[in-house]
N, CA, C and O atoms as a printed pandas DataFrame, in Angstrom:
     atom_number atom_name residue_name chain_id  residue_number  x_coord  y_coord  z_coord
0              1         N          MET        A               1  123.362   95.324  108.520
1              2        CA          MET        A               1  122.205   94.544  108.085
2              3         C          MET        A               1  121.060   95.493  107.733
3              4         O          MET        A               1  120.865   96.510  108.398
4              5         N          ASP        A               2  120.343   95.176  106.741
5              6        CA          ASP        A               2  119.214   95.983  106.280
6              7         C          ASP        A               2  117.995   95.662  107.143
7              8         O          ASP        A               2  117.496   94.537  107.134
8              9         N          ASP        A               3  117.517   96.670  107.893
9             10        CA          ASP        A               3  116.364   96.461  108.767
10            11         C          ASP        A               3  115.063   96.284  108.001
11            12         O          ASP        A               3  114.105   95.725  108.535
12            13         N          SER        A               4  115.015   96.751  106.755
13            14        CA          SER        A               4  113.771   96.626  105.999
14            15         C          SER        A               4  113.411   95.163  105.728
15            16         O          SER        A               4  112.244   94.840  105.506
16            17         N          SER        A               5  114.385   94.305  105.747
17            18        CA          SER        A               5  114.087   92.890  105.494
18            19         C          SER        A               5  113.367   92.244  106.672
19            20         O          SER        A               5  112.866   91.126  106.552
20            21         N          LYS        A               6  113.310   92.931  107.803
21            22        CA          LYS        A               6  112.636   92.387  108.983
22            23         C          LYS        A               6  111.144   92.702  109.002
23            24         O          LYS        A               6  110.413   92.163  109.833
24            25         N          ILE        A               7  110.688   93.555  108.111
25            26        CA          ILE        A               7  109.284   93.934  108.082
26            27         C          ILE        A               7  108.493   92.821  107.409
27            28         O          ILE        A               7  108.753   92.459  106.261
28            29         N          GLU        A               8  107.533   92.291  108.134
29            30        CA          GLU        A               8  106.753   91.178  107.606
30            31         C          GLU        A               8  105.324   91.567  107.256
31            32         O          GLU        A               8  104.760   91.045  106.295
32            33         N          ALA        A               9  104.741   92.465  108.012
33            34        CA          ALA        A               9  103.350   92.844  107.774
34            35         C          ALA        A               9  103.299   94.064  106.853
35            36         O          ALA        A               9  104.145   94.951  106.964
36            37         N          PRO        A              10  102.319   94.121  105.943
37            38        CA          PRO        A              10  102.185   95.311  105.087
38            39         C          PRO        A              10  101.792   96.524  105.933
39            40         O          PRO        A              10  101.077   96.399  106.927
40            41         N          PHE        A              11  102.267   97.684  105.523
41            42        CA          PHE        A              11  101.938   98.915  106.240
42            43         C          PHE        A              11  101.952  100.083  105.269
43            44         O          PHE        A              11  102.470   99.975  104.158
44            45         N          THR        A              12  101.378  101.198  105.698
45            46        CA          THR        A              12  101.424  102.434  104.926
46            47         C          THR        A              12  101.942  103.538  105.831
47            48         O          THR        A              12  101.692  103.539  107.036
48            49         N          PHE        A              13  102.660  104.468  105.241
49            50        CA          PHE        A              13  103.155  105.601  106.007
50            51         C          PHE        A              13  102.038  106.593  106.299
51            52         O          PHE        A              13  101.946  107.124  107.406
52            53         N          PHE        A              14  101.191  106.840  105.305
53            54        CA          PHE        A              14  100.110  107.807  105.462
54            55         C          PHE        A              14   98.814  107.189  104.951
55            56         O          PHE        A              14   98.743  106.747  103.804
56            57         N          ASP        A              15   97.801  107.157  105.790
57            58        CA          ASP        A              15   96.484  106.702  105.368
58            59         C          ASP        A              15   95.716  107.898  104.832
59            60         O          ASP        A              15   95.898  109.024  105.294
60            61         N          ARG        A              16   94.863  107.647  103.862
61            62        CA          ARG        A              16   94.013  108.729  103.358
62            63         C          ARG        A              16   92.997  109.090  104.425
63            64         O          ARG        A              16   92.413  108.216  105.065
64            65         N          ALA        A              17   92.794  110.373  104.609
65            66        CA          ALA        A              17   91.797  110.840  105.565
66            67         C          ALA        A              17   90.415  110.435  105.072
67            68         O          ALA        A              17   90.187  110.369  103.864
68            69         N          PRO        A              18   89.479  110.162  105.998
69            70        CA          PRO        A              18   88.139  109.749  105.581
70            71         C          PRO        A              18   87.452  110.782  104.685
71            72         O          PRO        A              18   86.640  110.419  103.834
72            73         N          ASP        A              19   87.772  112.071  104.872
73            74        CA          ASP        A              19   87.127  113.109  104.074
74            75         C          ASP        A              19   87.974  113.551  102.880
75            76         O          ASP        A              19   87.661  114.562  102.253
76            77         N          ALA        A              20   89.033  112.820  102.555
77            78        CA          ALA        A              20   89.879  113.162  101.403
78            79         C          ALA        A              20   89.104  112.947  100.115
79            80         O          ALA        A              20   88.311  112.012  100.007
80            81         N          PRO        A              21   89.335  113.812   99.141
81            82        CA          PRO        A              21   88.648  113.635   97.854
82            83         C          PRO        A              21   89.060  112.328   97.189
83            84         O          PRO        A              21   90.173  111.840   97.383
84            85         N          ALA        A              22   88.157  111.778   96.412
85            86        CA          ALA        A              22   88.451  110.541   95.694
86            87         C          ALA        A              22   89.545  110.797   94.661
87            88         O          ALA        A              22   89.625  111.887   94.093
88            89         N          GLN        A              23   90.377  109.805   94.421
89            90        CA          GLN        A              23   91.429  109.939   93.428
90            91         C          GLN        A              23   90.837  109.761   92.036
91            92         O          GLN        A              23   90.058  108.837   91.802
92            93         N          PRO        A              24   91.209  110.654   91.106
93            94        CA          PRO        A              24   90.664  110.537   89.750
94            95         C          PRO        A              24   91.324  109.390   88.988
95            96         O          PRO        A              24   92.418  108.954   89.347
96            97         N          PRO        A              25   90.666  108.904   87.940
97            98        CA          PRO        A              25   91.296  107.883   87.087
98            99         C          PRO        A              25   92.594  108.419   86.482
99           100         O          PRO        A              25   92.752  109.631   86.339
100          101         N          ALA        A              26   93.511  107.539   86.131
101          102        CA          ALA        A              26   94.838  107.931   85.660
102          103         C          ALA        A              26   94.781  108.838   84.431
103          104         O          ALA        A              26   95.542  109.803   84.354
104          105         N          ASP        A              27   93.901  108.556   83.472
105          106        CA          ASP        A              27   93.839  109.380   82.262
106          107         C          ASP        A              27   93.325  110.776   82.567
107          108         O          ASP        A              27   93.774  111.750   81.962
108          109         N          GLN        A              28   92.396  110.880   83.492
109          110        CA          GLN        A              28   91.864  112.179   83.895
110          111         C          GLN        A              28   92.936  112.964   84.640
111          112         O          GLN        A              28   93.067  114.174   84.451
112          113         N          ALA        A              29   93.695  112.287   85.478
113          114        CA          ALA        A              29   94.764  112.957   86.224
114          115         C          ALA        A              29   95.839  113.467   85.278
115          116         O          ALA        A              29   96.367  114.560   85.482
116          117         N          ALA        A              30   96.175  112.698   84.248
117          118        CA          ALA        A              30   97.187  113.123   83.285
118          119         C          ALA        A              30   96.724  114.369   82.534
119          120         O          ALA        A              30   97.520  115.277   82.296
120          121         N          ALA        A              31   95.456  114.420   82.160
121          122        CA          ALA        A              31   94.918  115.588   81.461
122          123         C          ALA        A              31   94.931  116.811   82.374
123          124         O          ALA        A              31   95.195  117.925   81.923
124          125         N          ALA        A              32   94.646  116.600   83.653
125          126        CA          ALA        A              32   94.640  117.706   84.612
126          127         C          ALA        A              32   96.033  118.286   84.811
127          128         O          ALA        A              32   96.178  119.474   85.099
128          129         N          MET        A              33   97.047  117.458   84.660
129          130        CA          MET        A              33   98.416  117.920   84.847
130          131         C          MET        A              33   98.793  118.995   83.831
131          132         O          MET        A              33   99.621  119.857   84.124
132          133         N          ALA        A              34   98.206  118.954   82.661
133          134        CA          ALA        A              34   98.567  119.881   81.602
134          135         C          ALA        A              34   97.834  121.219   81.708
135          136         O          ALA        A              34   98.259  122.199   81.096
136          137         N          LYS        A              35   96.761  121.277   82.460
137          138        CA          LYS        A              35   95.950  122.493   82.548
138          139         C          LYS        A              35   96.394  123.384   83.710
139          140         O          LYS        A              35   96.892  122.889   84.720
140          141         N          PRO        A              36   96.211  124.703   83.563
141          142        CA          PRO        A              36   96.439  125.603   84.699
142          143         C          PRO        A              36   95.405  125.330   85.796
143          144         O          PRO        A              36   94.274  124.943   85.502
144          145         N          MET        A              37   95.788  125.529   87.038
145          146        CA          MET        A              37   94.888  125.267   88.175
146          147         C          MET        A              37   93.578  126.032   88.055
147          148         O          MET        A              37   92.511  125.511   88.378
148          149         N          ARG        A              38   93.667  127.264   87.592
149          150        CA          ARG        A              38   92.457  128.092   87.533
150          151         C          ARG        A              38   91.431  127.552   86.546
151          152         O          ARG        A              38   90.252  127.900   86.618
152          153         N          ASP        A              39   91.884  126.688   85.611
153          154        CA          ASP        A              39   90.969  126.104   84.630
154          155         C          ASP        A              39   90.337  124.803   85.115
155          156         O          ASP        A              39   89.514  124.214   84.415
156          157         N          LEU        A              40   90.715  124.357   86.299
157          158        CA          LEU        A              40   90.185  123.115   86.866
158          159         C          LEU        A              40   89.206  123.443   87.985
159          160         O          LEU        A              40   89.307  124.507   88.596
160          161         N          GLY        A              41   88.286  122.573   88.258
161          162        CA          GLY        A              41   87.449  122.716   89.443
162          163         C          GLY        A              41   88.318  122.493   90.672
163          164         O          GLY        A              41   89.422  121.959   90.561
164          165         N          VAL        A              42   87.844  122.886   91.812
165          166        CA          VAL        A              42   88.663  122.828   93.016
166          167         C          VAL        A              42   89.127  121.405   93.342
167          168         O          VAL        A              42   90.282  121.218   93.725
168          169         N          GLN        A              43   88.262  120.402   93.202
169          170        CA          GLN        A              43   88.655  119.027   93.497
170          171         C          GLN        A              43   89.731  118.540   92.521
171          172         O          GLN        A              43   90.697  117.895   92.927
172          173         N          ASP        A              44   89.558  118.852   91.241
173          174        CA          ASP        A              44   90.551  118.454   90.247
174          175         C          ASP        A              44   91.857  119.220   90.444
175          176         O          ASP        A              44   92.940  118.663   90.262
176          177         N          ALA        A              45   91.756  120.489   90.813
177          178        CA          ALA        A              45   92.963  121.288   91.061
178          179         C          ALA        A              45   93.727  120.742   92.262
179          180         O          ALA        A              45   94.957  120.693   92.253
180          181         N          TYR        A              46   93.000  120.335   93.286
181          182        CA          TYR        A              46   93.642  119.748   94.471
182          183         C          TYR        A              46   94.356  118.453   94.093
183          184         O          TYR        A              46   95.496  118.221   94.498
184          185         N          ALA        A              47   93.676  117.612   93.314
185          186        CA          ALA        A              47   94.287  116.356   92.865
186          187         C          ALA        A              47   95.515  116.636   92.000
187          188         O          ALA        A              47   96.524  115.940   92.115
188          189         N          ALA        A              48   95.438  117.637   91.145
189          190        CA          ALA        A              48   96.571  117.991   90.295
190          191         C          ALA        A              48   97.737  118.508   91.141
191          192         O          ALA        A              48   98.891  118.184   90.863
192          193         N          ALA        A              49   97.446  119.304   92.162
193          194        CA          ALA        A              49   98.506  119.807   93.040
194          195         C          ALA        A              49   99.211  118.647   93.739
195          196         O          ALA        A              49  100.438  118.635   93.843
196          197         N          LEU        A              50   98.443  117.683   94.213
197          198        CA          LEU        A              50   99.039  116.519   94.863
198          199         C          LEU        A              50   99.854  115.694   93.868
199          200         O          LEU        A              50  100.923  115.185   94.204
200          201         N          GLU        A              51   99.353  115.567   92.667
201          202        CA          GLU        A              51  100.060  114.802   91.643
202          203         C          GLU        A              51  101.362  115.502   91.246
203          204         O          GLU        A              51  102.394  114.854   91.071
204          205         N          ARG        A              52  101.305  116.823   91.106
205          206        CA          ARG        A              52  102.510  117.583   90.748
206          207         C          ARG        A              52  103.518  117.556   91.886
207          208         O          ARG        A              52  104.728  117.504   91.666
208          209         N          ASP        A              53  103.003  117.593   93.092
209          210        CA          ASP        A              53  103.819  117.495   94.307
210          211         C          ASP        A              53  105.049  118.405   94.257
211          212         O          ASP        A              53  106.178  117.963   94.469
212          213         N          SER        A              54  104.802  119.677   93.974
213          214        CA          SER        A              54  105.886  120.654   93.924
214          215         C          SER        A              54  105.449  121.930   94.640
215          216         O          SER        A              54  104.258  122.189   94.810
216          217         N          MET        A              55  106.430  122.713   95.052
217          218        CA          MET        A              55  106.110  123.992   95.688
218          219         C          MET        A              55  105.279  124.848   94.724
219          220         O          MET        A              55  104.312  125.494   95.129
220          221         N          GLN        A              56  105.668  124.844   93.452
221          222        CA          GLN        A              56  104.943  125.623   92.442
222          223         C          GLN        A              56  103.509  125.127   92.291
223          224         O          GLN        A              56  102.583  125.935   92.218
224          225         N          GLY        A              57  103.315  123.830   92.244
225          226        CA          GLY        A              57  101.973  123.278   92.097
226          227         C          GLY        A              57  101.066  123.640   93.262
227          228         O          GLY        A              57   99.909  124.015   93.067
228          229         N          TYR        A              58  101.593  123.528   94.468
229          230        CA          TYR        A              58  100.790  123.899   95.639
230          231         C          TYR        A              58  100.518  125.401   95.656
231          232         O          TYR        A              58   99.424  125.839   96.012
232          233         N          GLY        A              59  101.520  126.180   95.270
233          234        CA          GLY        A              59  101.322  127.635   95.195
234          235         C          GLY        A              59  100.279  128.009   94.159
235          236         O          GLY        A              59   99.473  128.913   94.383
236          237         N          ASP        A              60  100.288  127.321   93.026
237          238        CA          ASP        A              60   99.283  127.572   91.992
238          239         C          ASP        A              60   97.878  127.270   92.507
239          240         O          ASP        A              60   96.932  128.004   92.221
240          241         N          PHE        A              61   97.748  126.177   93.273
241          242        CA          PHE        A              61   96.440  125.852   93.849
242          243         C          PHE        A              61   95.973  126.983   94.767
243          244         O          PHE        A              61   94.827  127.426   94.689
244          245         N          LEU        A              62   96.873  127.442   95.637
245          246        CA          LEU        A              62   96.498  128.505   96.580
246          247         C          LEU        A              62   96.172  129.809   95.878
247          248         O          LEU        A              62   95.308  130.559   96.333
248          249         N          ALA        A              63   96.855  130.089   94.772
249          250        CA          ALA        A              63   96.545  131.303   94.013
250          251         C          ALA        A              63   95.155  131.211   93.386
251          252         O          ALA        A              63   94.436  132.207   93.307
252          253         N          ALA        A              64   94.785  130.019   92.945
253          254        CA          ALA        A              64   93.489  129.829   92.295
254          255         C          ALA        A              64   92.342  129.693   93.293
255          256         O          ALA        A              64   91.235  130.162   93.029
256          257         N          TYR        A              65   92.597  129.049   94.447
257          258        CA          TYR        A              65   91.529  128.751   95.412
258          259         C          TYR        A              65   91.949  129.095   96.846
259          260         O          TYR        A              65   91.951  128.216   97.708
260          261         N          PRO        A              66   92.300  130.346   97.112
261          262        CA          PRO        A              66   92.814  130.686   98.449
262          263         C          PRO        A              66   91.803  130.511   99.583
263          264         O          PRO        A              66   92.199  130.275  100.724
264          265         N          GLY        A              67   90.525  130.621   99.296
265          266        CA          GLY        A              67   89.517  130.546  100.347
266          267         C          GLY        A              67   88.834  129.202  100.489
267          268         O          GLY        A              67   87.990  129.032  101.369
268          269         N          ASP        A              68   89.177  128.251   99.651
269          270        CA          ASP        A              68   88.543  126.937   99.717
270          271         C          ASP        A              68   89.032  126.176  100.950
271          272         O          ASP        A              68   90.186  126.335  101.348
272          273         N          PRO        A              69   88.181  125.359  101.558
273          274        CA          PRO        A              69   88.621  124.567  102.712
274          275         C          PRO        A              69   89.844  123.690  102.429
275          276         O          PRO        A              69   90.622  123.426  103.346
276          277         N          LEU        A              70   90.033  123.236  101.202
277          278        CA          LEU        A              70   91.213  122.430  100.873
278          279         C          LEU        A              70   92.501  123.252  100.928
279          280         O          LEU        A              70   93.591  122.690  101.037
280          281         N          ALA        A              71   92.382  124.564  100.854
281          282        CA          ALA        A              71   93.569  125.422  100.919
282          283         C          ALA        A              71   94.287  125.262  102.259
283          284         O          ALA        A              71   95.507  125.409  102.333
284          285         N          ARG        A              72   93.544  124.967  103.300
285          286        CA          ARG        A              72   94.164  124.755  104.618
286          287         C          ARG        A              72   95.136  123.560  104.565
287          288         O          ARG        A              72   96.242  123.622  105.102
288          289         N          ARG        A              73   94.707  122.492  103.918
289          290        CA          ARG        A              73   95.584  121.320  103.771
290          291         C          ARG        A              73   96.813  121.657  102.935
291          292         O          ARG        A              73   97.931  121.266  103.271
292          293         N          VAL        A              74   96.597  122.378  101.857
293          294        CA          VAL        A              74   97.707  122.731  100.975
294          295         C          VAL        A              74   98.694  123.630  101.714
295          296         O          VAL        A              74   99.905  123.481  101.554
296          297         N          ARG        A              75   98.193  124.552  102.515
297          298        CA          ARG        A              75   99.094  125.399  103.314
298          299         C          ARG        A              75   99.903  124.561  104.302
299          300         O          ARG        A              75  101.084  124.832  104.522
300          301         N          ALA        A              76   99.285  123.558  104.891
301          302        CA          ALA        A              76  100.000  122.670  105.818
302          303         C          ALA        A              76  101.082  121.874  105.079
303          304         O          ALA        A              76  102.187  121.694  105.592
304          305         N          ILE        A              77  100.758  121.404  103.880
305          306        CA          ILE        A              77  101.754  120.681  103.084
306          307         C          ILE        A              77  102.921  121.600  102.760
307          308         O          ILE        A              77  104.078  121.197  102.882
308          309         N          LEU        A              78  102.633  122.828  102.350
309          310        CA          LEU        A              78  103.693  123.785  102.032
310          311         C          LEU        A              78  104.549  124.103  103.249
311          312         O          LEU        A              78  105.773  124.185  103.142
312          313         N          ALA        A              79  103.922  124.283  104.394
313          314        CA          ALA        A              79  104.678  124.577  105.614
314          315         C          ALA        A              79  105.606  123.423  105.967
315          316         O          ALA        A              79  106.765  123.643  106.319
316          317         N          ALA        A              80  105.107  122.201  105.876
317          318        CA          ALA        A              80  105.945  121.032  106.165
318          319         C          ALA        A              80  107.081  120.918  105.152
319          320         O          ALA        A              80  108.210  120.590  105.516
320          321         N          ARG        A              81  106.786  121.185  103.904
321          322        CA          ARG        A              81  107.807  121.108  102.855
322          323         C          ARG        A              81  108.884  122.170  103.083
323          324         O          ARG        A              81  110.076  121.889  102.956
324          325         N          ARG        A              82  108.457  123.397  103.423
325          326        CA          ARG        A              82  109.442  124.460  103.685
326          327         C          ARG        A              82  110.336  124.107  104.867
327          328         O          ARG        A              82  111.546  124.331  104.827
328          329         N          GLU        A              83  109.744  123.561  105.904
329          330        CA          GLU        A              83  110.528  123.169  107.073
330          331         C          GLU        A              83  111.523  122.064  106.712
331          332         O          GLU        A              83  112.677  122.099  107.138
332          333         N          ALA        A              84  111.079  121.100  105.939
333          334        CA          ALA        A              84  111.977  120.019  105.523
334          335         C          ALA        A              84  113.128  120.553  104.682
335          336         O          ALA        A              84  114.270  120.125  104.848
336          337         N          ILE        A              85  112.837  121.480  103.785
337          338        CA          ILE        A              85  113.880  122.072  102.947
338          339         C          ILE        A              85  114.865  122.859  103.807
339          340         O          ILE        A              85  116.074  122.790  103.587
340          341         N          THR        A              86  114.357  123.601  104.779
341          342        CA          THR        A              86  115.228  124.368  105.667
342          343         C          THR        A              86  116.151  123.443  106.444
343          344         O          THR        A              86  117.349  123.706  106.551
344          345         N          TRP        A              87  115.605  122.370  106.983
345          346        CA          TRP        A              87  116.436  121.428  107.734
346          347         C          TRP        A              87  117.460  120.748  106.830
347          348         O          TRP        A              87  118.607  120.549  107.231
348          349         N          LEU        A              88  117.059  120.397  105.632
349          350        CA          LEU        A              88  117.983  119.753  104.704
350          351         C          LEU        A              88  119.121  120.694  104.328
351          352         O          LEU        A              88  120.284  120.290  104.313
352          353         N          ARG        A              89  118.793  121.935  104.027
353          354        CA          ARG        A              89  119.838  122.913  103.684
354          355         C          ARG        A              89  120.768  123.161  104.865
355          356         O          ARG        A              89  121.980  123.293  104.691
356          357         N          THR        A              90  120.207  123.224  106.047
357          358        CA          THR        A              90  121.025  123.416  107.243
358          359         C          THR        A              90  121.947  122.233  107.453
359          360         O          THR        A              90  123.127  122.405  107.758
360          361         N          TYR        A              91  121.420  121.048  107.293
361          362        CA          TYR        A              91  122.222  119.833  107.442
362          363         C          TYR        A              91  123.366  119.807  106.430
363          364         O          TYR        A              91  124.514  119.517  106.767
364          365         N          ARG        A              92  123.022  120.117  105.186
365          366        CA          ARG        A              92  124.050  120.089  104.138
366          367         C          ARG        A              92  125.120  121.144  104.362
367          368         O          ARG        A              92  126.295  120.911  104.076
368          369         N          ALA        A              93  124.722  122.301  104.870
369          370        CA          ALA        A              93  125.680  123.371  105.116
370          371         C          ALA        A              93  126.425  123.158  106.431
371          372         O          ALA        A              93  127.432  123.814  106.699
372          373         N          ASP        A              94  125.919  122.234  107.246
373          374        CA          ASP        A              94  126.500  121.944  108.553
374          375         C          ASP        A              94  126.616  123.204  109.396
375          376         O          ASP        A              94  127.656  123.474  109.996
376          377         N          THR        A              95  125.536  123.967  109.430
377          378        CA          THR        A              95  125.509  125.194  110.214
378          379         C          THR        A              95  124.766  124.939  111.504
379          380         O          THR        A              95  123.536  124.933  111.549
380          381         N          ARG        A              96  125.518  124.735  112.524
381          382        CA          ARG        A              96  124.921  124.501  113.845
382          383         C          ARG        A              96  125.116  125.751  114.688
383          384         O          ARG        A              96  126.235  126.231  114.872
384          385         N          ARG        A              97  124.026  126.258  115.186
385          386        CA          ARG        A              97  124.103  127.402  116.088
386          387         C          ARG        A              97  123.577  126.960  117.444
387          388         O          ARG        A              97  122.560  126.270  117.517
388          389         N          PRO        A              98  124.247  127.342  118.504
389          390        CA          PRO        A              98  123.725  126.988  119.825
390          391         C          PRO        A              98  122.371  127.637  120.056
391          392         O          PRO        A              98  122.150  128.797  119.708
392          393         N          ILE        A              99  121.482  126.876  120.641
393          394        CA          ILE        A              99  120.141  127.385  120.943
394          395         C          ILE        A              99  120.185  128.209  122.218
395          396         O          ILE        A              99  119.446  129.185  122.342
396          397         N          GLY        A             100  121.003  127.851  123.137
397          398        CA          GLY        A             100  121.101  128.566  124.404
398          399         C          GLY        A             100  122.099  127.843  125.295
399          400         O          GLY        A             100  122.791  126.924  124.858
400          401         N          PRO        A             101  122.161  128.263  126.526
401          402        CA          PRO        A             101  123.109  127.596  127.433
402          403         C          PRO        A             101  122.770  126.123  127.600
403          404         O          PRO        A             101  121.607  125.731  127.687
404          405         N          ILE        A             102  123.797  125.348  127.640
405          406        CA          ILE        A             102  123.596  123.889  127.808
406          407         C          ILE        A             102  123.752  123.515  129.241
407          408         O          ILE        A             102  123.622  122.342  129.591
């Protein structure tokens, strides 16, 4: 049986943080996607990195704005993404190593 059919109340997986930058209008976001990060202001570059949602996009943001306070968030996203990729590759390869005595 599909458990998703039991959900009755609306919910979100991730709420926007109170201090998160405002989301740009769709046409502005599309234009930002075509530009290099270094050609965007930090807020637009951050929005573009989130929209691109790729390791390369986040890396481009960090290369352009390594010292900006938003870089901390981008580094956290990259760390979580790397960990997820590592676990996925491990799962697919079925490589289980004992951690220690059981």
